[in-house]
N, C-alpha and C positions, 0 to 999 in steps of 0.2 A: 466449466467456465472457459470463455474464449477472450481474446484480446478485444474483439468487437463489443463484448458485454461491458467493457470498461472505457473504451475510447470516447464514448459520448459523455462520460462522467469526468473528464479531465477538468480540473479547476473546482470541482465540487468537494465538499467536506464530508468526511466519514468520521464517525465517533467510535471510540473504543472505551471499554470499561477496564481500567488498570487499577485493580484494588478498589480503593474508595474514590478514585478520581475518574472523571469523564474527560477524555482528551480528544481534541479535534485534529485530524490529519487531513491535509488536502492532497488529493490525487494530482500529481504534477506531470506525470508522463506515463505512457504505455509504449513499451518497446517490444516489437515483434522479434522473435528469434528464428531466423530463416532455416537454420540447420537442425532444428529440434525434431526428434523422433516422435514427439507428442502428437496424438491425433488432433487435428484442428490447428496445429502449430503451437509452438511455445511462445511465451511472452513474459515480460517483467513489468511490474508496477512500481513506480516511484512515488512515495508519499513525503510530504513536508510537514513536520510537526513543530511545536514550540521549542525554542532554544533552551529554556529553563528546565525542561523535563526530558530526561534521557531514558528511553525505554530499552530494556534489554531484549536481545533476540528471543522471540517466543511466538506462540500462536495466540492471536487475539481475535475476538469477534468484532469485525468492522461492520458498522451499520450506516447505511447511506444509499442514495440512489434507488430507494424503494426496496432494498434487500439487505440481508445480513449474511456475512461470509466469515468463516473461520479461516484466517490467513496467517501463515508464518511469515513474520517480517524480521529483517536484519538491519541494524543501524549501519549506514555506509559512509556518512559524512556529516559534518556540522560546519556552519558558517554563521555570519552575522544575522542572517534572515531566519535561521532555524536549523533543525536536524532533519537529515534525509534518511529514509528507510526504504528498503527494497524487498519485494516479494517476487519470487521467480517460479514460474509454472513451466516446467520443461519436461 
């Protein structure tokens, strides 16, 4: 996976199955990591989810943009608009 794979999907919803719930997360940003040793370059993905559901850090299957990916996400912030989660590929 590369940053380019996700840049066109900013603003799109991805769904995850968390137990018996299906939760929608919106891809809100793709940030490139210039100093990454990762082949193709490192990047992070920021997702926004609903405020009322707090997901613990874990690997989730995110489905959207015509594909499914197992991605480790970490909660990083919460505000009035929802909760933010980050996935880092470095």
